[in-house]
PyMOL Python script that loads the backbone (N, CA, C, O; Angstrom):
from pymol import cmd

cmd.read_pdbstr("""\
ATOM      1  N   UNK A   1      50.902 -16.702-187.525  1.00  0.00           N
ATOM      2  CA  UNK A   1      50.703 -17.632-188.601  1.00  0.00           C
ATOM      3  C   UNK A   1      49.218 -17.685-188.912  1.00  0.00           C
ATOM      4  O   UNK A   1      48.383 -17.766-188.010  1.00  0.00           O
ATOM      5  N   UNK A   2      48.904 -17.640-190.176  1.00  0.00           N
ATOM      6  CA  UNK A   2      47.507 -17.713-190.584  1.00  0.00           C
ATOM      7  C   UNK A   2      47.121 -19.160-190.874  1.00  0.00           C
ATOM      8  O   UNK A   2      47.834 -19.866-191.587  1.00  0.00           O
ATOM      9  N   UNK A   3      46.012 -19.590-190.331  1.00  0.00           N
ATOM     10  CA  UNK A   3      45.501 -20.929-190.539  1.00  0.00           C
ATOM     11  C   UNK A   3      44.255 -20.809-191.403  1.00  0.00           C
ATOM     12  O   UNK A   3      43.354 -20.030-191.090  1.00  0.00           O
ATOM     13  N   UNK A   4      44.197 -21.572-192.486  1.00  0.00           N
ATOM     14  CA  UNK A   4      43.087 -21.446-193.425  1.00  0.00           C
ATOM     15  C   UNK A   4      42.205 -22.679-193.418  1.00  0.00           C
ATOM     16  O   UNK A   4      42.580 -23.732-192.903  1.00  0.00           O
ATOM     17  N   UNK A   5      41.037 -22.527-193.994  1.00  0.00           N
ATOM     18  CA  UNK A   5      40.140 -23.657-194.209  1.00  0.00           C
ATOM     19  C   UNK A   5      39.487 -23.461-195.574  1.00  0.00           C
ATOM     20  O   UNK A   5      39.409 -22.341-196.078  1.00  0.00           O
ATOM     21  N   UNK A   6      39.024 -24.544-196.161  1.00  0.00           N
ATOM     22  CA  UNK A   6      38.360 -24.487-197.458  1.00  0.00           C
ATOM     23  C   UNK A   6      36.866 -24.360-197.238  1.00  0.00           C
ATOM     24  O   UNK A   6      36.276 -25.138-196.488  1.00  0.00           O
ATOM     25  N   UNK A   7      36.251 -23.381-197.889  1.00  0.00           N
ATOM     26  CA  UNK A   7      34.810 -23.192-197.796  1.00  0.00           C
ATOM     27  C   UNK A   7      34.216 -23.256-199.200  1.00  0.00           C
ATOM     28  O   UNK A   7      34.892 -22.959-200.185  1.00  0.00           O
ATOM     29  N   UNK A   8      32.954 -23.643-199.279  1.00  0.00           N
ATOM     30  CA  UNK A   8      32.258 -23.711-200.559  1.00  0.00           C
ATOM     31  C   UNK A   8      31.311 -22.538-200.665  1.00  0.00           C
ATOM     32  O   UNK A   8      30.463 -22.318-199.801  1.00  0.00           O
ATOM     33  N   UNK A   9      31.472 -21.788-201.742  1.00  0.00           N
ATOM     34  CA  UNK A   9      30.545 -20.721-202.079  1.00  0.00           C
ATOM     35  C   UNK A   9      29.807 -21.190-203.325  1.00  0.00           C
ATOM     36  O   UNK A   9      30.231 -22.172-203.935  1.00  0.00           O
ATOM     37  N   UNK A  10      28.715 -20.532-203.735  1.00  0.00           N
ATOM     38  CA  UNK A  10      27.885 -21.094-204.810  1.00  0.00           C
ATOM     39  C   UNK A  10      28.631 -21.620-206.049  1.00  0.00           C
ATOM     40  O   UNK A  10      28.259 -22.676-206.562  1.00  0.00           O
ATOM     41  N   UNK A  11      29.642 -20.945-206.536  1.00  0.00           N
ATOM     42  CA  UNK A  11      30.284 -21.379-207.770  1.00  0.00           C
ATOM     43  C   UNK A  11      31.595 -22.133-207.576  1.00  0.00           C
ATOM     44  O   UNK A  11      32.034 -22.828-208.492  1.00  0.00           O
ATOM     45  N   UNK A  12      32.227 -22.019-206.420  1.00  0.00           N
ATOM     46  CA  UNK A  12      33.564 -22.592-206.269  1.00  0.00           C
ATOM     47  C   UNK A  12      33.917 -22.752-204.790  1.00  0.00           C
ATOM     48  O   UNK A  12      33.143 -22.394-203.903  1.00  0.00           O
ATOM     49  N   UNK A  13      35.102 -23.298-204.557  1.00  0.00           N
ATOM     50  CA  UNK A  13      35.625 -23.363-203.189  1.00  0.00           C
ATOM     51  C   UNK A  13      36.837 -22.439-203.107  1.00  0.00           C
ATOM     52  O   UNK A  13      37.499 -22.187-204.114  1.00  0.00           O
ATOM     53  N   UNK A  14      37.120 -21.943-201.924  1.00  0.00           N
ATOM     54  CA  UNK A  14      38.271 -21.066-201.737  1.00  0.00           C
ATOM     55  C   UNK A  14      38.822 -21.222-200.332  1.00  0.00           C
ATOM     56  O   UNK A  14      38.118 -21.655-199.420  1.00  0.00           O
ATOM     57  N   UNK A  15      40.094 -20.861-200.169  1.00  0.00           N
ATOM     58  CA  UNK A  15      40.754 -20.890-198.873  1.00  0.00           C
ATOM     59  C   UNK A  15      40.530 -19.547-198.184  1.00  0.00           C
ATOM     60  O   UNK A  15      40.774 -18.494-198.772  1.00  0.00           O
ATOM     61  N   UNK A  16      40.068 -19.588-196.942  1.00  0.00           N
ATOM     62  CA  UNK A  16      39.908 -18.363-196.164  1.00  0.00           C
ATOM     63  C   UNK A  16      40.665 -18.515-194.848  1.00  0.00           C
ATOM     64  O   UNK A  16      40.894 -19.629-194.376  1.00  0.00           O
ATOM     65  N   UNK A  17      41.049 -17.388-194.265  1.00  0.00           N
ATOM     66  CA  UNK A  17      41.738 -17.422-192.981  1.00  0.00           C
ATOM     67  C   UNK A  17      40.723 -17.688-191.884  1.00  0.00           C
ATOM     68  O   UNK A  17      39.756 -16.942-191.729  1.00  0.00           O
ATOM     69  N   UNK A  18      40.941 -18.744-191.130  1.00  0.00           N
ATOM     70  CA  UNK A  18      40.037 -19.110-190.041  1.00  0.00           C
ATOM     71  C   UNK A  18      40.471 -18.463-188.728  1.00  0.00           C
ATOM     72  O   UNK A  18      39.649 -17.911-187.996  1.00  0.00           O
ATOM     73  N   UNK A  19      41.761 -18.535-188.439  1.00  0.00           N
ATOM     74  CA  UNK A  19      42.291 -17.905-187.236  1.00  0.00           C
ATOM     75  C   UNK A  19      43.770 -17.637-187.420  1.00  0.00           C
ATOM     76  O   UNK A  19      44.397 -18.162-188.340  1.00  0.00           O
ATOM     77  N   UNK A  20      44.325 -16.815-186.537  1.00  0.00           N
ATOM     78  CA  UNK A  20      45.733 -16.455-186.578  1.00  0.00           C
ATOM     79  C   UNK A  20      46.353 -16.834-185.241  1.00  0.00           C
ATOM     80  O   UNK A  20      45.754 -16.602-184.191  1.00  0.00           O
ATOM     81  N   UNK A  21      47.545 -17.414-185.271  1.00  0.00           N
ATOM     82  CA  UNK A  21      48.252 -17.698-184.028  1.00  0.00           C
ATOM     83  C   UNK A  21      49.494 -16.816-183.947  1.00  0.00           C
ATOM     84  O   UNK A  21      50.126 -16.513-184.959  1.00  0.00           O
ATOM     85  N   UNK A  22      49.828 -16.416-182.733  1.00  0.00           N
ATOM     86  CA  UNK A  22      51.034 -15.631-182.498  1.00  0.00           C
ATOM     87  C   UNK A  22      52.240 -16.521-182.774  1.00  0.00           C
ATOM     88  O   UNK A  22      52.321 -17.636-182.260  1.00  0.00           O
ATOM     89  N   UNK A  23      53.180 -16.031-183.588  1.00  0.00           N
ATOM     90  CA  UNK A  23      54.360 -16.820-183.926  1.00  0.00           C
ATOM     91  C   UNK A  23      55.320 -16.974-182.744  1.00  0.00           C
ATOM     92  O   UNK A  23      56.206 -17.828-182.780  1.00  0.00           O
ATOM     93  N   UNK A  24      55.160 -16.170-181.710  1.00  0.00           N
ATOM     94  CA  UNK A  24      56.053 -16.261-180.563  1.00  0.00           C
ATOM     95  C   UNK A  24      55.479 -17.117-179.440  1.00  0.00           C
ATOM     96  O   UNK A  24      56.162 -18.011-178.941  1.00  0.00           O
ATOM     97  N   UNK A  25      54.246 -16.863-179.037  1.00  0.00           N
ATOM     98  CA  UNK A  25      53.689 -17.603-177.890  1.00  0.00           C
ATOM     99  C   UNK A  25      52.610 -18.609-178.274  1.00  0.00           C
ATOM    100  O   UNK A  25      52.232 -19.442-177.450  1.00  0.00           O
ATOM    101  N   UNK A  26      52.106 -18.551-179.507  1.00  0.00           N
ATOM    102  CA  UNK A  26      51.096 -19.502-179.953  1.00  0.00           C
ATOM    103  C   UNK A  26      49.670 -19.138-179.605  1.00  0.00           C
ATOM    104  O   UNK A  26      48.770 -19.949-179.827  1.00  0.00           O
ATOM    105  N   UNK A  27      49.421 -17.944-179.064  1.00  0.00           N
ATOM    106  CA  UNK A  27      48.056 -17.531-178.722  1.00  0.00           C
ATOM    107  C   UNK A  27      47.194 -17.526-179.982  1.00  0.00           C
ATOM    108  O   UNK A  27      47.635 -17.074-181.039  1.00  0.00           O
ATOM    109  N   UNK A  28      45.975 -18.025-179.869  1.00  0.00           N
ATOM    110  CA  UNK A  28      45.071 -18.153-181.009  1.00  0.00           C
ATOM    111  C   UNK A  28      44.053 -17.013-181.002  1.00  0.00           C
ATOM    112  O   UNK A  28      43.409 -16.754-179.985  1.00  0.00           O
ATOM    113  N   UNK A  29      43.912 -16.332-182.145  1.00  0.00           N
ATOM    114  CA  UNK A  29      42.959 -15.229-182.278  1.00  0.00           C
ATOM    115  C   UNK A  29      42.042 -15.515-183.458  1.00  0.00           C
ATOM    116  O   UNK A  29      42.514 -15.869-184.538  1.00  0.00           O
ATOM    117  N   UNK A  30      40.745 -15.365-183.261  1.00  0.00           N
ATOM    118  CA  UNK A  30      39.795 -15.566-184.340  1.00  0.00           C
ATOM    119  C   UNK A  30      39.993 -14.482-185.396  1.00  0.00           C
ATOM    120  O   UNK A  30      40.446 -13.382-185.082  1.00  0.00           O
ATOM    121  N   UNK A  31      39.660 -14.787-186.628  1.00  0.00           N
ATOM    122  CA  UNK A  31      39.829 -13.860-187.739  1.00  0.00           C
ATOM    123  C   UNK A  31      38.496 -13.722-188.462  1.00  0.00           C
ATOM    124  O   UNK A  31      37.953 -14.709-188.958  1.00  0.00           O
ATOM    125  N   UNK A  32      37.965 -12.505-188.524  1.00  0.00           N
ATOM    126  CA  UNK A  32      36.687 -12.246-189.172  1.00  0.00           C
ATOM    127  C   UNK A  32      36.854 -11.257-190.322  1.00  0.00           C
ATOM    128  O   UNK A  32      36.086 -10.300-190.421  1.00  0.00           O
ATOM    129  N   UNK A  33      37.827 -11.465-191.180  1.00  0.00           N
ATOM    130  CA  UNK A  33      38.081 -10.542-192.281  1.00  0.00           C
ATOM    131  C   UNK A  33      39.050  -9.439-191.888  1.00  0.00           C
ATOM    132  O   UNK A  33      39.669  -8.819-192.752  1.00  0.00           O
ATOM    133  N   UNK A  34      39.184  -9.192-190.610  1.00  0.00           N
ATOM    134  CA  UNK A  34      40.151  -8.246-190.070  1.00  0.00           C
ATOM    135  C   UNK A  34      40.330  -8.599-188.601  1.00  0.00           C
ATOM    136  O   UNK A  34      39.495  -9.284-188.010  1.00  0.00           O
ATOM    137  N   UNK A  35      41.395  -8.138-188.033  1.00  0.00           N
ATOM    138  CA  UNK A  35      41.590  -8.342-186.600  1.00  0.00           C
ATOM    139  C   UNK A  35      42.410  -7.211-186.029  1.00  0.00           C
ATOM    140  O   UNK A  35      43.359  -6.740-186.656  1.00  0.00           O
ATOM    141  N   UNK A  36      42.047  -6.779-184.850  1.00  0.00           N
ATOM    142  CA  UNK A  36      42.820  -5.765-184.158  1.00  0.00           C
ATOM    143  C   UNK A  36      43.567  -6.403-182.992  1.00  0.00           C
ATOM    144  O   UNK A  36      44.170  -5.709-182.173  1.00  0.00           O
ATOM    145  N   UNK A  37      43.520  -7.732-182.926  1.00  0.00           N
ATOM    146  CA  UNK A  37      44.131  -8.451-181.822  1.00  0.00           C
ATOM    147  C   UNK A  37      45.514  -8.994-182.162  1.00  0.00           C
ATOM    148  O   UNK A  37      46.144  -9.631-181.318  1.00  0.00           O
ATOM    149  N   UNK A  38      46.001  -8.757-183.382  1.00  0.00           N
ATOM    150  CA  UNK A  38      47.341  -9.216-183.747  1.00  0.00           C
ATOM    151  C   UNK A  38      48.111  -8.081-184.401  1.00  0.00           C
ATOM    152  O   UNK A  38      47.526  -7.149-184.953  1.00  0.00           O
ATOM    153  N   UNK A  39      49.412  -8.175-184.329  1.00  0.00           N
ATOM    154  CA  UNK A  39      50.310  -7.233-184.993  1.00  0.00           C
ATOM    155  C   UNK A  39      50.961  -8.007-186.129  1.00  0.00           C
ATOM    156  O   UNK A  39      51.595  -9.036-185.899  1.00  0.00           O
ATOM    157  N   UNK A  40      50.807  -7.516-187.354  1.00  0.00           N
ATOM    158  CA  UNK A  40      51.383  -8.174-188.519  1.00  0.00           C
ATOM    159  C   UNK A  40      52.564  -7.359-189.016  1.00  0.00           C
ATOM    160  O   UNK A  40      52.429  -6.172-189.314  1.00  0.00           O
ATOM    161  N   UNK A  41      53.715  -7.997-189.102  1.00  0.00           N
ATOM    162  CA  UNK A  41      54.901  -7.362-189.658  1.00  0.00           C
ATOM    163  C   UNK A  41      55.199  -8.071-190.964  1.00  0.00           C
ATOM    164  O   UNK A  41      55.396  -9.286-190.988  1.00  0.00           O
ATOM    165  N   UNK A  42      55.233  -7.319-192.043  1.00  0.00           N
ATOM    166  CA  UNK A  42      55.467  -7.891-193.363  1.00  0.00           C
ATOM    167  C   UNK A  42      56.685  -7.250-194.007  1.00  0.00           C
ATOM    168  O   UNK A  42      56.797  -6.026-194.068  1.00  0.00           O
ATOM    169  N   UNK A  43      57.581  -8.074-194.478  1.00  0.00           N
ATOM    170  CA  UNK A  43      58.771  -7.618-195.180  1.00  0.00           C
ATOM    171  C   UNK A  43      58.697  -8.197-196.584  1.00  0.00           C
ATOM    172  O   UNK A  43      58.713  -9.415-196.757  1.00  0.00           O
ATOM    173  N   UNK A  44      58.617  -7.337-197.578  1.00  0.00           N
ATOM    174  CA  UNK A  44      58.492  -7.760-198.958  1.00  0.00           C
ATOM    175  C   UNK A  44      59.581  -7.066-199.756  1.00  0.00           C
ATOM    176  O   UNK A  44      59.562  -5.842-199.885  1.00  0.00           O
ATOM    177  N   UNK A  45      60.527  -7.819-200.294  1.00  0.00           N
ATOM    178  CA  UNK A  45      61.682  -7.234-200.969  1.00  0.00           C
ATOM    179  C   UNK A  45      61.888  -7.890-202.331  1.00  0.00           C
ATOM    180  O   UNK A  45      61.907  -9.115-202.446  1.00  0.00           O
ATOM    181  N   UNK A  46      62.039  -7.069-203.344  1.00  0.00           N
ATOM    182  CA  UNK A  46      62.350  -7.550-204.692  1.00  0.00           C
ATOM    183  C   UNK A  46      63.778  -7.145-204.999  1.00  0.00           C
ATOM    184  O   UNK A  46      64.104  -5.958-205.001  1.00  0.00           O
ATOM    185  N   UNK A  47      64.625  -8.117-205.255  1.00  0.00           N
ATOM    186  CA  UNK A  47      66.037  -7.863-205.526  1.00  0.00           C
ATOM    187  C   UNK A  47      66.275  -8.092-207.016  1.00  0.00           C
ATOM    188  O   UNK A  47      66.287  -9.236-207.469  1.00  0.00           O
ATOM    189  N   UNK A  48      66.466  -7.009-207.792  1.00  0.00           N
ATOM    190  CA  UNK A  48      66.642  -7.188-209.239  1.00  0.00           C
ATOM    191  C   UNK A  48      67.946  -7.902-209.570  1.00  0.00           C
ATOM    192  O   UNK A  48      68.937  -7.791-208.849  1.00  0.00           O
ATOM    193  N   UNK A  49      67.920  -8.632-210.673  1.00  0.00           N
ATOM    194  CA  UNK A  49      69.115  -9.314-211.155  1.00  0.00           C
ATOM    195  C   UNK A  49      69.465  -8.786-212.533  1.00  0.00           C
ATOM    196  O   UNK A  49      68.852  -7.837-213.021  1.00  0.00           O
ATOM    197  N   UNK A  50      70.449  -9.403-213.152  1.00  0.00           N
ATOM    198  CA  UNK A  50      70.854  -8.999-214.498  1.00  0.00           C
ATOM    199  C   UNK A  50      69.724  -9.214-215.494  1.00  0.00           C
ATOM    200  O   UNK A  50      69.524  -8.413-216.407  1.00  0.00           O
ATOM    201  N   UNK A  51      68.993 -10.299-215.310  1.00  0.00           N
ATOM    202  CA  UNK A  51      67.849 -10.607-216.150  1.00  0.00           C
ATOM    203  C   UNK A  51      66.644 -10.844-215.249  1.00  0.00           C
ATOM    204  O   UNK A  51      66.798 -11.065-214.048  1.00  0.00           O
ATOM    205  N   UNK A  52      65.461 -10.797-215.818  1.00  0.00           N
ATOM    206  CA  UNK A  52      64.246 -10.993-215.019  1.00  0.00           C
ATOM    207  C   UNK A  52      64.266 -12.343-214.306  1.00  0.00           C
ATOM    208  O   UNK A  52      63.813 -12.446-213.166  1.00  0.00           O
ATOM    209  N   UNK A  53      64.784 -13.378-214.965  1.00  0.00           N
ATOM    210  CA  UNK A  53      64.810 -14.709-214.346  1.00  0.00           C
ATOM    211  C   UNK A  53      65.788 -14.785-213.181  1.00  0.00           C
ATOM    212  O   UNK A  53      65.688 -15.684-212.346  1.00  0.00           O
ATOM    213  N   UNK A  54      66.750 -13.835-213.115  1.00  0.00           N
ATOM    214  CA  UNK A  54      67.713 -13.810-212.015  1.00  0.00           C
ATOM    215  C   UNK A  54      67.195 -13.060-210.790  1.00  0.00           C
ATOM    216  O   UNK A  54      67.797 -13.122-209.719  1.00  0.00           O
ATOM    217  N   UNK A  55      66.081 -12.355-210.950  1.00  0.00           N
ATOM    218  CA  UNK A  55      65.547 -11.552-209.850  1.00  0.00           C
ATOM    219  C   UNK A  55      65.081 -12.463-208.720  1.00  0.00           C
ATOM    220  O   UNK A  55      64.655 -13.593-208.956  1.00  0.00           O
ATOM    221  N   UNK A  56      65.166 -11.960-207.499  1.00  0.00           N
ATOM    222  CA  UNK A  56      64.748 -12.721-206.323  1.00  0.00           C
ATOM    223  C   UNK A  56      63.664 -11.939-205.598  1.00  0.00           C
ATOM    224  O   UNK A  56      63.701 -10.710-205.538  1.00  0.00           O
ATOM    225  N   UNK A  57      62.715 -12.659-205.057  1.00  0.00           N
ATOM    226  CA  UNK A  57      61.636 -12.048-204.292  1.00  0.00           C
ATOM    227  C   UNK A  57      61.633 -12.680-202.908  1.00  0.00           C
ATOM    228  O   UNK A  57      61.531 -13.901-202.781  1.00  0.00           O
ATOM    229  N   UNK A  58      61.742 -11.873-201.893  1.00  0.00           N
ATOM    230  CA  UNK A  58      61.788 -12.371-200.529  1.00  0.00           C
ATOM    231  C   UNK A  58      60.608 -11.798-199.763  1.00  0.00           C
ATOM    232  O   UNK A  58      60.372 -10.590-199.776  1.00  0.00           O
ATOM    233  N   UNK A  59      59.878 -12.668-199.103  1.00  0.00           N
ATOM    234  CA  UNK A  59      58.717 -12.223-198.331  1.00  0.00           C
ATOM    235  C   UNK A  59      58.748 -12.910-196.967  1.00  0.00           C
ATOM    236  O   UNK A  59      58.824 -14.135-196.877  1.00  0.00           O
ATOM    237  N   UNK A  60      58.688 -12.104-195.914  1.00  0.00           N
ATOM    238  CA  UNK A  60      58.679 -12.621-194.551  1.00  0.00           C
ATOM    239  C   UNK A  60      57.465 -12.023-193.844  1.00  0.00           C
ATOM    240  O   UNK A  60      57.255 -10.811-193.890  1.00  0.00           O
ATOM    241  N   UNK A  61      56.676 -12.853-193.200  1.00  0.00           N
ATOM    242  CA  UNK A  61      55.493 -12.394-192.477  1.00  0.00           C
ATOM    243  C   UNK A  61      55.566 -12.918-191.050  1.00  0.00           C
ATOM    244  O   UNK A  61      55.772 -14.111-190.828  1.00  0.00           O
ATOM    245  N   UNK A  62      55.395 -12.019-190.082  1.00  0.00           N
ATOM    246  CA  UNK A  62      55.388 -12.392-188.669  1.00  0.00           C
ATOM    247  C   UNK A  62      54.085 -11.895-188.052  1.00  0.00           C
ATOM    248  O   UNK A  62      53.751 -10.716-188.177  1.00  0.00           O
ATOM    249  N   UNK A  63      53.358 -12.770-187.399  1.00  0.00           N
ATOM    250  CA  UNK A  63      52.127 -12.412-186.694  1.00  0.00           C
ATOM    251  C   UNK A  63      52.394 -12.507-185.201  1.00  0.00           C
ATOM    252  O   UNK A  63      52.829 -13.548-184.710  1.00  0.00           O
ATOM    253  N   UNK A  64      52.134 -11.423-184.479  1.00  0.00           N
ATOM    254  CA  UNK A  64      52.357 -11.393-183.032  1.00  0.00           C
ATOM    255  C   UNK A  64      51.114 -10.870-182.321  1.00  0.00           C
ATOM    256  O   UNK A  64      50.396 -10.017-182.840  1.00  0.00           O
ATOM    257  N   UNK A  65      50.877 -11.396-181.130  1.00  0.00           N
ATOM    258  CA  UNK A  65      49.821 -10.838-180.291  1.00  0.00           C
ATOM    259  C   UNK A  65      50.362  -9.529-179.692  1.00  0.00           C
ATOM    260  O   UNK A  65      51.577  -9.349-179.608  1.00  0.00           O
ATOM    261  N   UNK A  66      49.480  -8.623-179.280  1.00  0.00           N
ATOM    262  CA  UNK A  66      49.940  -7.356-178.707  1.00  0.00           C
ATOM    263  C   UNK A  66      50.863  -7.528-177.502  1.00  0.00           C
ATOM    264  O   UNK A  66      51.772  -6.722-177.306  1.00  0.00           O
ATOM    265  N   UNK A  67      50.646  -8.557-176.700  1.00  0.00           N
ATOM    266  CA  UNK A  67      51.486  -8.784-175.525  1.00  0.00           C
ATOM    267  C   UNK A  67      52.926  -9.097-175.944  1.00  0.00           C
ATOM    268  O   UNK A  67      53.867  -8.516-175.403  1.00  0.00           O
ATOM    269  N   UNK A  68      53.103 -10.007-176.901  1.00  0.00           N
ATOM    270  CA  UNK A  68      54.453 -10.341-177.366  1.00  0.00           C
ATOM    271  C   UNK A  68      55.088  -9.160-178.091  1.00  0.00           C
ATOM    272  O   UNK A  68      56.297  -8.948-177.991  1.00  0.00           O
ATOM    273  N   UNK A  69      54.287  -8.397-178.815  1.00  0.00           N
ATOM    274  CA  UNK A  69      54.833  -7.233-179.504  1.00  0.00           C
ATOM    275  C   UNK A  69      55.443  -6.261-178.495  1.00  0.00           C
ATOM    276  O   UNK A  69      56.544  -5.748-178.695  1.00  0.00           O
ATOM    277  N   UNK A  70      54.706  -6.017-177.403  1.00  0.00           N
ATOM    278  CA  UNK A  70      55.187  -5.058-176.401  1.00  0.00           C
ATOM    279  C   UNK A  70      56.299  -5.638-175.524  1.00  0.00           C
ATOM    280  O   UNK A  70      57.323  -4.991-175.306  1.00  0.00           O
ATOM    281  N   UNK A  71      56.096  -6.850-175.027  1.00  0.00           N
ATOM    282  CA  UNK A  71      57.037  -7.380-174.035  1.00  0.00           C
ATOM    283  C   UNK A  71      58.257  -8.080-174.635  1.00  0.00           C
ATOM    284  O   UNK A  71      59.305  -8.145-173.992  1.00  0.00           O
ATOM    285  N   UNK A  72      58.135  -8.602-175.850  1.00  0.00           N
ATOM    286  CA  UNK A  72      59.259  -9.321-176.456  1.00  0.00           C
ATOM    287  C   UNK A  72      59.907  -8.490-177.566  1.00  0.00           C
ATOM    288  O   UNK A  72      61.094  -8.173-177.493  1.00  0.00           O
ATOM    289  N   UNK A  73      59.129  -8.140-178.587  1.00  0.00           N
ATOM    290  CA  UNK A  73      59.697  -7.466-179.755  1.00  0.00           C
ATOM    291  C   UNK A  73      60.218  -6.072-179.434  1.00  0.00           C
ATOM    292  O   UNK A  73      61.354  -5.747-179.780  1.00  0.00           O
ATOM    293  N   UNK A  74      59.407  -5.238-178.777  1.00  0.00           N
ATOM    294  CA  UNK A  74      59.871  -3.878-178.455  1.00  0.00           C
ATOM    295  C   UNK A  74      61.021  -3.909-177.454  1.00  0.00           C
ATOM    296  O   UNK A  74      61.933  -3.087-177.534  1.00  0.00           O
ATOM    297  N   UNK A  75      60.984  -4.856-176.506  1.00  0.00           N
ATOM    298  CA  UNK A  75      62.095  -4.987-175.559  1.00  0.00           C
ATOM    299  C   UNK A  75      63.374  -5.403-176.280  1.00  0.00           C
ATOM    300  O   UNK A  75      64.456  -4.921-175.944  1.00  0.00           O
ATOM    301  N   UNK A  76      63.263  -6.292-177.267  1.00  0.00           N
ATOM    302  CA  UNK A  76      64.426  -6.704-178.056  1.00  0.00           C
ATOM    303  C   UNK A  76      65.004  -5.527-178.844  1.00  0.00           C
ATOM    304  O   UNK A  76      66.221  -5.346-178.894  1.00  0.00           O
ATOM    305  N   UNK A  77      64.117  -4.718-179.466  1.00  0.00           N
ATOM    306  CA  UNK A  77      64.592  -3.540-180.202  1.00  0.00           C
ATOM    307  C   UNK A  77      65.351  -2.584-179.284  1.00  0.00           C
ATOM    308  O   UNK A  77      66.385  -2.032-179.659  1.00  0.00           O
ATOM    309  N   UNK A  78      64.820  -2.399-178.080  1.00  0.00           N
ATOM    310  CA  UNK A  78      65.468  -1.487-177.146  1.00  0.00           C
ATOM    311  C   UNK A  78      66.815  -2.042-176.688  1.00  0.00           C
ATOM    312  O   UNK A  78      67.805  -1.311-176.640  1.00  0.00           O
ATOM    313  N   UNK A  79      66.855  -3.331-176.351  1.00  0.00           N
ATOM    314  CA  UNK A  79      68.091  -3.941-175.852  1.00  0.00           C
ATOM    315  C   UNK A  79      69.159  -4.054-176.943  1.00  0.00           C
ATOM    316  O   UNK A  79      70.324  -3.723-176.722  1.00  0.00           O
ATOM    317  N   UNK A  80      68.751  -4.520-178.109  1.00  0.00           N
ATOM    318  CA  UNK A  80      69.715  -4.793-179.178  1.00  0.00           C
ATOM    319  C   UNK A  80      70.186  -3.529-179.898  1.00  0.00           C
ATOM    320  O   UNK A  80      71.368  -3.391-180.214  1.00  0.00           O
ATOM    321  N   UNK A  81      69.243  -2.598-180.156  1.00  0.00           N
ATOM    322  CA  UNK A  81      69.562  -1.436-180.980  1.00  0.00           C
ATOM    323  C   UNK A  81      69.364  -0.101-180.269  1.00  0.00           C
ATOM    324  O   UNK A  81      69.547   0.956-180.873  1.00  0.00           O
ATOM    325  N   UNK A  82      68.991  -0.143-178.997  1.00  0.00           N
ATOM    326  CA  UNK A  82      68.689   1.072-178.238  1.00  0.00           C
ATOM    327  C   UNK A  82      67.652   1.922-178.964  1.00  0.00           C
ATOM    328  O   UNK A  82      67.749   3.149-178.996  1.00  0.00           O
ATOM    329  N   UNK A  83      66.663   1.255-179.544  1.00  0.00           N
ATOM    330  CA  UNK A  83      65.627   1.918-180.332  1.00  0.00           C
ATOM    331  C   UNK A  83      64.296   1.829-179.600  1.00  0.00           C
ATOM    332  O   UNK A  83      63.839   0.737-179.263  1.00  0.00           O
ATOM    333  N   UNK A  84      63.675   2.976-179.355  1.00  0.00           N
ATOM    334  CA  UNK A  84      62.346   3.016-178.746  1.00  0.00           C
ATOM    335  C   UNK A  84      61.435   3.768-179.708  1.00  0.00           C
ATOM    336  O   UNK A  84      61.575   4.981-179.859  1.00  0.00           O
ATOM    337  N   UNK A  85      60.498   3.071-180.366  1.00  0.00           N
ATOM    338  CA  UNK A  85      59.630   3.733-181.341  1.00  0.00           C
ATOM    339  C   UNK A  85      58.644   4.678-180.668  1.00  0.00           C
ATOM    340  O   UNK A  85      58.292   4.512-179.500  1.00  0.00           O
ATOM    341  N   UNK A  86      58.214   5.659-181.423  1.00  0.00           N
ATOM    342  CA  UNK A  86      57.164   6.569-180.946  1.00  0.00           C
ATOM    343  C   UNK A  86      55.845   5.819-180.943  1.00  0.00           C
ATOM    344  O   UNK A  86      55.524   5.134-181.914  1.00  0.00           O
ATOM    345  N   UNK A  87      55.085   5.934-179.883  1.00  0.00           N
ATOM    346  CA  UNK A  87      53.766   5.318-179.815  1.00  0.00           C
ATOM    347  C   UNK A  87      52.720   6.407-180.047  1.00  0.00           C
ATOM    348  O   UNK A  87      52.670   7.407-179.330  1.00  0.00           O
ATOM    349  N   UNK A  88      51.895   6.192-181.055  1.00  0.00           N
ATOM    350  CA  UNK A  88      50.889   7.179-181.438  1.00  0.00           C
ATOM    351  C   UNK A  88      49.520   6.546-181.333  1.00  0.00           C
ATOM    352  O   UNK A  88      49.310   5.450-181.852  1.00  0.00           O
ATOM    353  N   UNK A  89      48.585   7.205-180.676  1.00  0.00           N
ATOM    354  CA  UNK A  89      47.211   6.738-180.601  1.00  0.00           C
ATOM    355  C   UNK A  89      46.428   7.354-181.751  1.00  0.00           C
ATOM    356  O   UNK A  89      46.551   8.543-182.043  1.00  0.00           O
ATOM    357  N   UNK A  90      45.621   6.517-182.397  1.00  0.00           N
ATOM    358  CA  UNK A  90      44.820   7.016-183.523  1.00  0.00           C
ATOM    359  C   UNK A  90      43.377   7.074-183.105  1.00  0.00           C
ATOM    360  O   UNK A  90      42.521   7.465-183.898  1.00  0.00           O
TER     361      UNK A  90
END
""", "prot")
cmd.dss("prot")
cmd.show_as("cartoon", "prot")
cmd.util.cbc("prot")
cmd.orient("prot")
């Protein structure tokens, strides 16, 4: 989960991300414009309808710390779907 704060810049105020918490365990990670300490899973789906006003937009965002990603999420994928993703180092 992203936690924001309002800051004042010369012409206006804006909301910026102050820190991110893991949605599973609640671990708090500082955010400095980017972070390598969290895993972000984003699901963004546009479901067309008969007319533009009937269309639906669904967005789900999950923020996890690396520990929960490995020990909870990947373990769940393996147990539930027998799926083990390839791990690639960059």
